[in-house]
py3Dmol code that shows the C-alpha trace and the ligand (Angstrom):
import py3Dmol

protein = """\
ATOM      1  CA  MET A   1      15.523 -87.995-107.408  1.00  0.00           C
ATOM      2  CA  LEU A   2      12.540 -89.950-106.120  1.00  0.00           C
ATOM      3  CA  LYS A   3      11.357 -90.644-109.675  1.00  0.00           C
ATOM      4  CA  GLN A   4      10.307 -94.285-110.057  1.00  0.00           C
ATOM      5  CA  ARG A   5      11.718 -95.260-106.620  1.00  0.00           C
ATOM      6  CA  ASP A   6       9.797 -97.040-103.865  1.00  0.00           C
ATOM      7  CA  VAL A   7       9.022 -95.333-100.538  1.00  0.00           C
ATOM      8  CA  VAL A   8       8.804 -98.168 -98.036  1.00  0.00           C
ATOM      9  CA  SER A   9      10.846 -96.670 -95.199  1.00  0.00           C
ATOM     10  CA  VAL A  10      11.851 -93.115 -94.294  1.00  0.00           C
ATOM     11  CA  ASP A  11      15.360 -94.278 -95.249  1.00  0.00           C
ATOM     12  CA  ASP A  12      14.148 -94.267 -98.860  1.00  0.00           C
ATOM     13  CA  ILE A  13      13.849 -90.463 -98.746  1.00  0.00           C
ATOM     14  CA  GLU A  14      16.969 -88.286 -98.667  1.00  0.00           C
ATOM     15  CA  THR A  15      16.811 -85.171 -96.478  1.00  0.00           C
ATOM     16  CA  ASP A  16      17.024 -82.800 -99.467  1.00  0.00           C
ATOM     17  CA  GLU A  17      14.229 -84.773-101.163  1.00  0.00           C
ATOM     18  CA  MET A  18      12.072 -84.353 -98.068  1.00  0.00           C
ATOM     19  CA  PHE A  19      12.542 -80.578 -98.106  1.00  0.00           C
ATOM     20  CA  ALA A  20      11.815 -80.512-101.852  1.00  0.00           C
ATOM     21  CA  ILE A  21       8.556 -82.371-101.100  1.00  0.00           C
ATOM     22  CA  PHE A  22       7.715 -79.753 -98.441  1.00  0.00           C
ATOM     23  CA  GLU A  23       8.324 -76.859-100.851  1.00  0.00           C
ATOM     24  CA  LEU A  24       6.152 -78.483-103.493  1.00  0.00           C
ATOM     25  CA  ALA A  25       3.480 -79.355-100.893  1.00  0.00           C
ATOM     26  CA  LYS A  26       3.337 -75.686 -99.939  1.00  0.00           C
ATOM     27  CA  LYS A  27       2.749 -74.779-103.595  1.00  0.00           C
ATOM     28  CA  TYR A  28       0.017 -77.397-103.869  1.00  0.00           C
ATOM     29  CA  GLU A  29      -1.564 -76.138-100.647  1.00  0.00           C
ATOM     30  CA  ASN A  30      -1.768 -72.650-102.139  1.00  0.00           C
ATOM     31  CA  LEU A  31      -3.076 -73.992-105.446  1.00  0.00           C
ATOM     32  CA  LEU A  32      -5.786 -75.950-103.633  1.00  0.00           C
ATOM     33  CA  LYS A  33      -6.756 -72.819-101.671  1.00  0.00           C
ATOM     34  CA  SER A  34      -7.004 -70.833-104.905  1.00  0.00           C
ATOM     35  CA  GLY A  35      -9.365 -73.437-106.364  1.00  0.00           C
ATOM     36  CA  LYS A  36      -7.194 -73.970-109.481  1.00  0.00           C
ATOM     37  CA  ARG A  37      -7.415 -77.381-111.147  1.00  0.00           C
ATOM     38  CA  ILE A  38      -4.347 -79.465-111.947  1.00  0.00           C
ATOM     39  CA  SER A  39      -4.429 -81.791-114.932  1.00  0.00           C
ATOM     40  CA  ASP A  40      -0.742 -82.775-115.316  1.00  0.00           C
ATOM     41  CA  PHE A  41      -1.436 -86.332-114.150  1.00  0.00           C
ATOM     42  CA  GLU A  42      -4.574 -87.106-116.114  1.00  0.00           C
ATOM     43  CA  SER A  43      -3.060 -90.173-117.788  1.00  0.00           C
ATOM     44  CA  LYS A  44      -1.733 -91.576-114.479  1.00  0.00           C
ATOM     45  CA  ILE A  45      -3.411 -94.224-112.334  1.00  0.00           C
ATOM     46  CA  MET A  46      -2.831 -95.015-108.672  1.00  0.00           C
ATOM     47  CA  ALA A  47      -3.816 -98.391-107.203  1.00  0.00           C
ATOM     48  CA  THR A  48      -4.473 -98.496-103.471  1.00  0.00           C
ATOM     49  CA  PHE A  49      -4.530-101.747-101.477  1.00  0.00           C
ATOM     50  CA  PHE A  50      -5.698-101.375 -97.888  1.00  0.00           C
ATOM     51  CA  TYR A  51      -5.549-104.714 -96.114  1.00  0.00           C
ATOM     52  CA  GLU A  52      -6.084-102.907 -92.778  1.00  0.00           C
ATOM     53  CA  PRO A  53      -8.628-100.207 -91.907  1.00  0.00           C
ATOM     54  CA  SER A  54      -7.748 -96.611 -92.748  1.00  0.00           C
ATOM     55  CA  THR A  55      -9.509 -93.290 -93.047  1.00  0.00           C
ATOM     56  CA  ARG A  56      -6.752 -90.692 -93.431  1.00  0.00           C
ATOM     57  CA  THR A  57      -4.070 -92.539 -95.374  1.00  0.00           C
ATOM     58  CA  ARG A  58      -6.353 -94.087 -97.979  1.00  0.00           C
ATOM     59  CA  LEU A  59      -8.634 -91.106 -98.463  1.00  0.00           C
ATOM     60  CA  SER A  60      -5.841 -88.524 -98.498  1.00  0.00           C
ATOM     61  CA  PHE A  61      -3.804 -90.538-101.022  1.00  0.00           C
ATOM     62  CA  GLU A  62      -6.871 -90.949-103.198  1.00  0.00           C
ATOM     63  CA  SER A  63      -7.816 -87.308-102.778  1.00  0.00           C
ATOM     64  CA  ALA A  64      -4.228 -86.302-103.633  1.00  0.00           C
ATOM     65  CA  MET A  65      -4.289 -88.347-106.855  1.00  0.00           C
ATOM     66  CA  HIS A  66      -7.690 -86.976-107.862  1.00  0.00           C
ATOM     67  CA  ARG A  67      -6.562 -83.428-107.106  1.00  0.00           C
ATOM     68  CA  LEU A  68      -3.535 -83.966-109.355  1.00  0.00           C
ATOM     69  CA  GLY A  69      -5.937 -84.881-112.149  1.00  0.00           C
ATOM     70  CA  GLY A  70      -5.114 -88.608-112.029  1.00  0.00           C
ATOM     71  CA  SER A  71      -7.305 -91.657-111.435  1.00  0.00           C
ATOM     72  CA  VAL A  72      -7.521 -94.213-108.640  1.00  0.00           C
ATOM     73  CA  LEU A  73      -8.207 -97.953-108.518  1.00  0.00           C
ATOM     74  CA  SER A  74      -8.971 -99.036-104.986  1.00  0.00           C
ATOM     75  CA  VAL A  75      -9.003-102.314-103.086  1.00  0.00           C
ATOM     76  CA  PRO A  76     -10.375-101.088 -99.754  1.00  0.00           C
ATOM     77  CA  GLU A  77     -10.196-104.460 -97.951  1.00  0.00           C
ATOM     78  CA  PRO A  78      -8.626-107.871 -98.698  1.00  0.00           C
ATOM     79  CA  LYS A  79     -11.960-109.672 -99.040  1.00  0.00           C
ATOM     80  CA  SER A  80     -12.849-107.571-102.090  1.00  0.00           C
ATOM     81  CA  SER A  81      -9.864-108.870-104.079  1.00  0.00           C
ATOM     82  CA  SER A  82      -8.493-112.292-105.047  1.00  0.00           C
ATOM     83  CA  ALA A  83      -6.338-112.154-101.892  1.00  0.00           C
ATOM     84  CA  ALA A  84      -9.475-113.672-100.312  1.00  0.00           C
ATOM     85  CA  LYS A  85      -9.069-116.689-102.643  1.00  0.00           C
ATOM     86  CA  GLY A  86      -5.469-117.134-101.586  1.00  0.00           C
ATOM     87  CA  GLU A  87      -3.613-115.158-104.250  1.00  0.00           C
ATOM     88  CA  THR A  88      -0.147-114.217-103.044  1.00  0.00           C
ATOM     89  CA  LEU A  89       0.930-110.635-102.475  1.00  0.00           C
ATOM     90  CA  ALA A  90       3.618-111.188-105.114  1.00  0.00           C
ATOM     91  CA  ASP A  91       1.081-112.082-107.817  1.00  0.00           C
ATOM     92  CA  THR A  92      -1.271-109.302-106.722  1.00  0.00           C
ATOM     93  CA  MET A  93       1.544-106.756-107.106  1.00  0.00           C
ATOM     94  CA  ARG A  94       2.591-108.164-110.500  1.00  0.00           C
ATOM     95  CA  MET A  95      -0.962-107.616-111.719  1.00  0.00           C
ATOM     96  CA  ALA A  96      -1.476-104.228-110.043  1.00  0.00           C
ATOM     97  CA  SER A  97       1.642-102.897-111.712  1.00  0.00           C
ATOM     98  CA  ALA A  98       0.198-103.883-115.083  1.00  0.00           C
ATOM     99  CA  TYR A  99      -2.889-101.796-114.304  1.00  0.00           C
ATOM    100  CA  SER A 100      -1.425 -98.705-112.635  1.00  0.00           C
ATOM    101  CA  ASP A 101       1.529 -96.296-112.469  1.00  0.00           C
ATOM    102  CA  ILE A 102       1.980 -96.207-108.697  1.00  0.00           C
ATOM    103  CA  ILE A 103       0.791 -98.416-105.812  1.00  0.00           C
ATOM    104  CA  VAL A 104      -0.030 -97.615-102.184  1.00  0.00           C
ATOM    105  CA  ILE A 105      -0.301-100.557 -99.826  1.00  0.00           C
ATOM    106  CA  ARG A 106      -1.267-100.940 -96.173  1.00  0.00           C
ATOM    107  CA  HIS A 107      -0.840-104.404 -94.719  1.00  0.00           C
ATOM    108  CA  PRO A 108      -0.889-105.926 -91.211  1.00  0.00           C
ATOM    109  CA  LEU A 109       2.520-107.605 -91.572  1.00  0.00           C
ATOM    110  CA  ASP A 110       5.871-105.850 -91.010  1.00  0.00           C
ATOM    111  CA  GLY A 111       7.949-106.064 -94.183  1.00  0.00           C
ATOM    112  CA  SER A 112       4.951-106.583 -96.497  1.00  0.00           C
ATOM    113  CA  ALA A 113       5.424-103.287 -98.332  1.00  0.00           C
ATOM    114  CA  ARG A 114       9.075-104.131 -99.043  1.00  0.00           C
ATOM    115  CA  LEU A 115       7.985-107.528-100.348  1.00  0.00           C
ATOM    116  CA  ALA A 116       5.318-105.836-102.508  1.00  0.00           C
ATOM    117  CA  SER A 117       7.943-103.508-103.959  1.00  0.00           C
ATOM    118  CA  LYS A 118      10.069-106.476-105.055  1.00  0.00           C
ATOM    119  CA  PHE A 119       7.269-107.824-107.254  1.00  0.00           C
ATOM    120  CA  SER A 120       5.871-104.539-108.544  1.00  0.00           C
ATOM    121  CA  SER A 121       7.340-102.959-111.648  1.00  0.00           C
ATOM    122  CA  VAL A 122       5.892 -99.554-110.663  1.00  0.00           C
ATOM    123  CA  PRO A 123       6.796 -97.549-107.524  1.00  0.00           C
ATOM    124  CA  VAL A 124       5.294 -98.752-104.239  1.00  0.00           C
ATOM    125  CA  ILE A 125       4.454 -96.535-101.261  1.00  0.00           C
ATOM    126  CA  ASN A 126       4.132 -98.060 -97.815  1.00  0.00           C
ATOM    127  CA  GLY A 127       0.881 -96.843 -96.259  1.00  0.00           C
ATOM    128  CA  GLY A 128       1.757 -98.658 -93.009  1.00  0.00           C
ATOM    129  CA  ASP A 129       3.081-102.198 -92.529  1.00  0.00           C
ATOM    130  CA  GLY A 130       2.156-103.785 -89.204  1.00  0.00           C
ATOM    131  CA  SER A 131       4.290-102.274 -86.429  1.00  0.00           C
ATOM    132  CA  GLY A 132       6.987-101.437 -88.973  1.00  0.00           C
ATOM    133  CA  GLN A 133       6.891 -98.013 -90.595  1.00  0.00           C
ATOM    134  CA  HIS A 134       4.521 -95.368 -91.954  1.00  0.00           C
ATOM    135  CA  PRO A 135       6.875 -93.111 -93.915  1.00  0.00           C
ATOM    136  CA  THR A 136       4.298 -90.817 -95.493  1.00  0.00           C
ATOM    137  CA  GLN A 137       2.800 -90.137 -92.060  1.00  0.00           C
ATOM    138  CA  THR A 138       6.265 -88.955 -91.036  1.00  0.00           C
ATOM    139  CA  LEU A 139       6.412 -86.658 -94.070  1.00  0.00           C
ATOM    140  CA  LEU A 140       3.168 -84.955 -93.111  1.00  0.00           C
ATOM    141  CA  ASP A 141       4.158 -84.898 -89.424  1.00  0.00           C
ATOM    142  CA  LEU A 142       7.423 -83.150 -90.201  1.00  0.00           C
ATOM    143  CA  TYR A 143       5.728 -80.869 -92.740  1.00  0.00           C
ATOM    144  CA  THR A 144       3.377 -79.766 -89.955  1.00  0.00           C
ATOM    145  CA  MET A 145       6.325 -79.053 -87.607  1.00  0.00           C
ATOM    146  CA  TRP A 146       8.320 -77.363 -90.380  1.00  0.00           C
ATOM    147  CA  LYS A 147       5.459 -74.999 -91.165  1.00  0.00           C
ATOM    148  CA  GLU A 148       5.034 -74.221 -87.475  1.00  0.00           C
ATOM    149  CA  PHE A 149       8.673 -73.894 -86.389  1.00  0.00           C
ATOM    150  CA  GLY A 150      10.651 -73.560 -89.633  1.00  0.00           C
ATOM    151  CA  GLY A 151      12.955 -76.532 -88.853  1.00  0.00           C
ATOM    152  CA  PHE A 152      13.774 -79.279 -86.388  1.00  0.00           C
ATOM    153  CA  ASP A 153      17.126 -78.393 -84.842  1.00  0.00           C
ATOM    154  CA  LYS A 154      16.775 -77.520 -81.140  1.00  0.00           C
ATOM    155  CA  LEU A 155      13.116 -78.517 -81.195  1.00  0.00           C
ATOM    156  CA  THR A 156      12.000 -80.648 -78.248  1.00  0.00           C
ATOM    157  CA  ILE A 157       9.579 -83.337 -79.349  1.00  0.00           C
ATOM    158  CA  THR A 158       7.908 -85.532 -76.765  1.00  0.00           C
ATOM    159  CA  VAL A 159       6.458 -88.717 -78.222  1.00  0.00           C
ATOM    160  CA  LEU A 160       3.819 -90.190 -75.936  1.00  0.00           C
ATOM    161  CA  GLY A 161       1.909 -93.435 -75.897  1.00  0.00           C
ATOM    162  CA  ASP A 162       2.196 -96.824 -77.523  1.00  0.00           C
ATOM    163  CA  LEU A 163       5.765 -96.667 -78.769  1.00  0.00           C
ATOM    164  CA  LYS A 164       6.008-100.455 -78.995  1.00  0.00           C
ATOM    165  CA  TYR A 165       3.405-101.020 -81.700  1.00  0.00           C
ATOM    166  CA  GLY A 166       2.954 -97.466 -83.020  1.00  0.00           C
ATOM    167  CA  ARG A 167       4.610 -97.504 -86.453  1.00  0.00           C
ATOM    168  CA  THR A 168       4.202 -93.741 -86.874  1.00  0.00           C
ATOM    169  CA  THR A 169       6.559 -93.225 -83.913  1.00  0.00           C
ATOM    170  CA  HIS A 170       9.142 -95.637 -85.361  1.00  0.00           C
ATOM    171  CA  SER A 171       9.293 -93.706 -88.624  1.00  0.00           C
ATOM    172  CA  LEU A 172       9.170 -90.356 -86.852  1.00  0.00           C
ATOM    173  CA  ILE A 173      12.168 -90.802 -84.575  1.00  0.00           C
ATOM    174  CA  ARG A 174      14.181 -92.363 -87.378  1.00  0.00           C
ATOM    175  CA  MET A 175      13.646 -89.281 -89.553  1.00  0.00           C
ATOM    176  CA  LEU A 176      14.171 -86.877 -86.613  1.00  0.00           C
ATOM    177  CA  SER A 177      17.506 -88.530 -85.863  1.00  0.00           C
ATOM    178  CA  ARG A 178      18.897 -86.711 -88.930  1.00  0.00           C
ATOM    179  CA  PHE A 179      18.484 -83.407 -87.073  1.00  0.00           C
ATOM    180  CA  LYS A 180      19.618 -81.879 -83.784  1.00  0.00           C
ATOM    181  CA  ALA A 181      16.186 -82.371 -82.246  1.00  0.00           C
ATOM    182  CA  ASN A 182      15.688 -83.338 -78.602  1.00  0.00           C
ATOM    183  CA  VAL A 183      13.398 -86.337 -78.350  1.00  0.00           C
ATOM    184  CA  ASN A 184      11.642 -87.597 -75.226  1.00  0.00           C
ATOM    185  CA  LEU A 185      10.008 -91.011 -75.432  1.00  0.00           C
ATOM    186  CA  VAL A 186       7.248 -91.317 -72.826  1.00  0.00           C
ATOM    187  CA  SER A 187       5.234 -94.499 -72.483  1.00  0.00           C
ATOM    188  CA  PRO A 188       3.860 -97.048 -70.051  1.00  0.00           C
ATOM    189  CA  ASP A 189       6.597 -99.522 -69.145  1.00  0.00           C
ATOM    190  CA  THR A 190       5.171-102.308 -71.308  1.00  0.00           C
ATOM    191  CA  LEU A 191       4.861-100.081 -74.384  1.00  0.00           C
ATOM    192  CA  LYS A 192       8.401 -98.718 -74.645  1.00  0.00           C
ATOM    193  CA  MET A 193      10.051 -98.076 -77.998  1.00  0.00           C
ATOM    194  CA  PRO A 194      11.510-101.412 -79.196  1.00  0.00           C
ATOM    195  CA  GLU A 195      15.243-101.798 -78.702  1.00  0.00           C
ATOM    196  CA  HIS A 196      15.736-102.612 -82.387  1.00  0.00           C
ATOM    197  CA  VAL A 197      14.333 -99.182 -83.325  1.00  0.00           C
ATOM    198  CA  ILE A 198      16.511 -97.317 -80.810  1.00  0.00           C
ATOM    199  CA  SER A 199      19.701 -99.249 -81.548  1.00  0.00           C
ATOM    200  CA  ALA A 200      19.330 -98.520 -85.280  1.00  0.00           C
ATOM    201  CA  LEU A 201      19.450 -94.749 -84.650  1.00  0.00           C
ATOM    202  CA  PRO A 202      22.756 -92.924 -85.236  1.00  0.00           C
ATOM    203  CA  LYS A 203      25.021 -93.242 -82.173  1.00  0.00           C
ATOM    204  CA  ASN A 204      25.251 -89.453 -81.749  1.00  0.00           C
ATOM    205  CA  PHE A 205      21.457 -89.111 -81.549  1.00  0.00           C
ATOM    206  CA  LYS A 206      20.336 -89.515 -77.961  1.00  0.00           C
ATOM    207  CA  VAL A 207      16.746 -90.031 -76.880  1.00  0.00           C
ATOM    208  CA  ASN A 208      15.427 -89.554 -73.367  1.00  0.00           C
ATOM    209  CA  VAL A 209      13.335 -92.564 -72.345  1.00  0.00           C
ATOM    210  CA  THR A 210      11.021 -91.831 -69.424  1.00  0.00           C
ATOM    211  CA  GLY A 211       7.629 -92.644 -67.947  1.00  0.00           C
ATOM    212  CA  ASP A 212       7.192 -89.158 -66.494  1.00  0.00           C
ATOM    213  CA  LEU A 213       5.385 -86.799 -68.876  1.00  0.00           C
ATOM    214  CA  ASN A 214       5.144 -83.996 -66.285  1.00  0.00           C
ATOM    215  CA  ALA A 215       8.922 -83.843 -66.030  1.00  0.00           C
ATOM    216  CA  VAL A 216       9.399 -83.135 -69.751  1.00  0.00           C
ATOM    217  CA  LEU A 217       6.188 -81.268 -70.634  1.00  0.00           C
ATOM    218  CA  PRO A 218       7.247 -77.702 -69.692  1.00  0.00           C
ATOM    219  CA  LYS A 219      10.159 -77.804 -72.162  1.00  0.00           C
ATOM    220  CA  THR A 220       8.263 -79.577 -74.935  1.00  0.00           C
ATOM    221  CA  ASP A 221       7.594 -77.804 -78.258  1.00  0.00           C
ATOM    222  CA  VAL A 222       5.704 -80.687 -79.865  1.00  0.00           C
ATOM    223  CA  LEU A 223       3.706 -83.190 -77.853  1.00  0.00           C
ATOM    224  CA  TYR A 224       3.139 -86.090 -80.265  1.00  0.00           C
ATOM    225  CA  VAL A 225       0.415 -88.266 -78.770  1.00  0.00           C
ATOM    226  CA  THR A 226      -0.446 -91.735 -80.053  1.00  0.00           C
ATOM    227  CA  ARG A 227      -3.253 -94.233 -79.604  1.00  0.00           C
ATOM    228  CA  ILE A 228      -2.765 -97.567 -77.884  1.00  0.00           C
ATOM    229  CA  GLN A 229      -2.732 -99.984 -80.832  1.00  0.00           C
ATOM    230  CA  LYS A 230      -5.311-102.402 -79.405  1.00  0.00           C
ATOM    231  CA  GLU A 231      -5.389-104.491 -82.593  1.00  0.00           C
ATOM    232  CA  ARG A 232      -1.708-105.476 -82.251  1.00  0.00           C
ATOM    233  CA  PHE A 233      -1.785-106.897 -78.721  1.00  0.00           C
ATOM    234  CA  VAL A 234      -1.248-110.651 -78.647  1.00  0.00           C
ATOM    235  CA  ASP A 235      -2.231-110.876 -74.972  1.00  0.00           C
ATOM    236  CA  PRO A 236      -5.587-109.193 -74.049  1.00  0.00           C
ATOM    237  CA  ASN A 237      -4.403-108.918 -70.419  1.00  0.00           C
ATOM    238  CA  GLU A 238      -1.479-106.793 -71.563  1.00  0.00           C
ATOM    239  CA  TYR A 239      -3.969-104.447 -73.280  1.00  0.00           C
ATOM    240  CA  GLN A 240      -6.217-104.327 -70.193  1.00  0.00           C
ATOM    241  CA  GLY A 241      -3.180-103.274 -68.167  1.00  0.00           C
ATOM    242  CA  VAL A 242      -2.570-100.097 -70.205  1.00  0.00           C
ATOM    243  CA  ILE A 243      -6.107 -98.842 -70.890  1.00  0.00           C
ATOM    244  CA  GLY A 244      -6.325 -95.204 -69.780  1.00  0.00           C
ATOM    245  CA  ALA A 245      -2.613 -95.097 -68.902  1.00  0.00           C
ATOM    246  CA  TYR A 246      -2.374 -91.487 -70.138  1.00  0.00           C
ATOM    247  CA  SER A 247      -4.786 -88.735 -71.055  1.00  0.00           C
ATOM    248  CA  ILE A 248      -4.117 -85.281 -72.455  1.00  0.00           C
ATOM    249  CA  ASN A 249      -6.693 -82.796 -71.211  1.00  0.00           C
ATOM    250  CA  LEU A 250      -7.126 -79.069 -70.564  1.00  0.00           C
ATOM    251  CA  GLU A 251      -5.004 -79.335 -67.425  1.00  0.00           C
ATOM    252  CA  THR A 252      -2.146 -80.763 -69.493  1.00  0.00           C
ATOM    253  CA  THR A 253      -2.289 -77.848 -71.935  1.00  0.00           C
ATOM    254  CA  GLN A 254      -1.943 -75.426 -69.022  1.00  0.00           C
ATOM    255  CA  GLU A 255       1.451 -76.978 -68.213  1.00  0.00           C
ATOM    256  CA  MET A 256       2.680 -76.580 -71.794  1.00  0.00           C
ATOM    257  CA  LYS A 257       4.984 -73.780 -72.867  1.00  0.00           C
ATOM    258  CA  LYS A 258       3.784 -70.862 -74.998  1.00  0.00           C
ATOM    259  CA  GLY A 259       3.799 -71.701 -78.696  1.00  0.00           C
ATOM    260  CA  SER A 260       3.894 -75.447 -78.149  1.00  0.00           C
ATOM    261  CA  ILE A 261       1.614 -77.732 -80.139  1.00  0.00           C
ATOM    262  CA  ILE A 262      -0.106 -81.086 -79.738  1.00  0.00           C
ATOM    263  CA  MET A 263       0.012 -83.525 -82.649  1.00  0.00           C
ATOM    264  CA  HIS A 264      -1.489 -86.988 -83.124  1.00  0.00           C
ATOM    265  CA  PRO A 265      -1.456 -89.192 -86.237  1.00  0.00           C
ATOM    266  CA  LEU A 266      -5.100 -90.090 -85.475  1.00  0.00           C
ATOM    267  CA  PRO A 267      -7.427 -91.881 -85.038  1.00  0.00           C
ATOM    268  CA  ARG A 268      -7.766 -90.620 -81.477  1.00  0.00           C
ATOM    269  CA  ILE A 269      -9.765 -92.715 -79.014  1.00  0.00           C
ATOM    270  CA  ASP A 270      -9.611 -91.313 -75.474  1.00  0.00           C
ATOM    271  CA  GLU A 271      -5.985 -90.211 -75.138  1.00  0.00           C
ATOM    272  CA  ILE A 272      -6.845 -86.566 -75.921  1.00  0.00           C
ATOM    273  CA  THR A 273     -10.073 -85.215 -74.469  1.00  0.00           C
ATOM    274  CA  PRO A 274     -12.327 -83.382 -76.972  1.00  0.00           C
ATOM    275  CA  ASP A 275     -12.074 -80.062 -75.093  1.00  0.00           C
ATOM    276  CA  VAL A 276      -8.380 -79.893 -76.115  1.00  0.00           C
ATOM    277  CA  ASP A 277      -9.524 -79.584 -79.761  1.00  0.00           C
ATOM    278  CA  GLU A 278     -10.434 -75.941 -79.218  1.00  0.00           C
ATOM    279  CA  THR A 279      -7.136 -74.939 -77.579  1.00  0.00           C
ATOM    280  CA  VAL A 280      -4.336 -73.019 -79.308  1.00  0.00           C
ATOM    281  CA  ASN A 281      -2.149 -76.108 -78.906  1.00  0.00           C
ATOM    282  CA  ALA A 282      -4.212 -78.538 -80.979  1.00  0.00           C
ATOM    283  CA  ARG A 283      -2.779 -79.219 -84.448  1.00  0.00           C
ATOM    284  CA  TYR A 284      -3.882 -82.807 -85.112  1.00  0.00           C
ATOM    285  CA  PHE A 285      -6.710 -82.047 -87.530  1.00  0.00           C
ATOM    286  CA  GLN A 286      -4.544 -79.593 -89.468  1.00  0.00           C
ATOM    287  CA  GLN A 287      -1.781 -82.218 -89.405  1.00  0.00           C
ATOM    288  CA  ALA A 288      -4.114 -84.793 -90.997  1.00  0.00           C
ATOM    289  CA  ALA A 289      -5.314 -82.227 -93.563  1.00  0.00           C
ATOM    290  CA  ASN A 290      -1.672 -81.631 -94.534  1.00  0.00           C
ATOM    291  CA  GLY A 291      -1.687 -85.239 -95.756  1.00  0.00           C
ATOM    292  CA  VAL A 292      -3.261 -84.164 -99.062  1.00  0.00           C
ATOM    293  CA  PRO A 293      -0.698 -81.568-100.286  1.00  0.00           C
ATOM    294  CA  VAL A 294       2.204 -83.641 -98.905  1.00  0.00           C
ATOM    295  CA  ARG A 295       1.008 -86.769-100.699  1.00  0.00           C
ATOM    296  CA  MET A 296       0.344 -84.760-103.865  1.00  0.00           C
ATOM    297  CA  ALA A 297       3.954 -83.601-103.732  1.00  0.00           C
ATOM    298  CA  LEU A 298       5.272 -87.100-103.063  1.00  0.00           C
ATOM    299  CA  ILE A 299       3.265 -88.649-105.926  1.00  0.00           C
ATOM    300  CA  SER A 300       4.403 -85.853-108.188  1.00  0.00           C
ATOM    301  CA  LYS A 301       8.081 -86.453-107.359  1.00  0.00           C
ATOM    302  CA  MET A 302       7.746 -90.235-107.670  1.00  0.00           C
ATOM    303  CA  LEU A 303       6.013 -90.025-111.040  1.00  0.00           C
ATOM    304  CA  GLY A 304       8.431 -87.340-112.163  1.00  0.00           C
ATOM    305  CA  VAL A 305       5.832 -84.801-113.219  1.00  0.00           C
ATOM    306  CA  ASN A 306       5.957 -81.364-111.568  1.00  0.00           C
TER     307      ASN A 306
END
"""
ligand_1 = """\
8
LIG
N -2.730 -91.760 -89.406
C -3.264 -92.808 -90.054
O -2.541 -93.671 -90.585
O -4.622 -92.834 -90.048
P -5.514 -93.951 -90.765
O -5.264 -95.253 -90.027
O -6.923 -93.475 -90.656
O -5.043 -94.072 -92.186
"""
view = py3Dmol.view(width=600, height=400)
view.addModel(protein, "pdb")
view.setStyle({"model": 0}, {"cartoon": {"style": "trace"}})
view.addModel(ligand_1, "xyz")
view.setStyle({"model": 1}, {"stick": {}})
view.zoomTo()
view.show()
């Protein structure tokens, strides 16, 4: 059971726990649609620490906690807390766990959420650590696919974009490697999936690494597009070299097979043109909306109230 455990990596979630989260998320989705109020969590408090910008992760976690009937304490940027005076993450987490029942943290450094979890006495959720992982994004990504296709075996998922710095893609392929999914990794040469992510996958899980989207598009069920993570480039020339390297537009959708979908963790900049939003393939806004019931279900499991 997830009760009182940390969720820092997708490895912290067993496959049966993930499906239990999906089932509960579906119930919450229906409850939300019916307009019923939930008050089971009214004595519970979530603390959110966002040391990097966020719209979806912070707001959907906070919305999820409010919708469960709980309360939220929020540090929306480091300069509004004593981190700006030099307080360590360890001390911040010690204090936050005295004030709350569960903590969500986003931080620019890989490994920061794991460090936070070591000093917190309440469960910690990684809301994205540098180029490391974003496990709850993967939960809502897979929930979106599960609702659409009913499972992952035999599904062909093409992950496109900045696979070097894009933490959502690192978590995603790690979780997908538990299934018999076919995964294509398509990126500019300089933004390939890091070797340490690929070599950590199970040996029997093969990924197809290519630069040629057109070659894999006709067989793709899910085109998972990502933004170039401008903020993580050390060398501005490297960033200049990949601007506009790929763009999904109406022409792209015409090459896609019937029933296929386009996903994106968002924010989107220019990698999907706005006219794609109205196509039958677009799922990215629904995907982001799924963040609320999925995070409600996760919080519920972690706090052990459902
Ligand atoms: N997908 C995602 O993490 O979005 P935000 O950066 O807006 O939280």
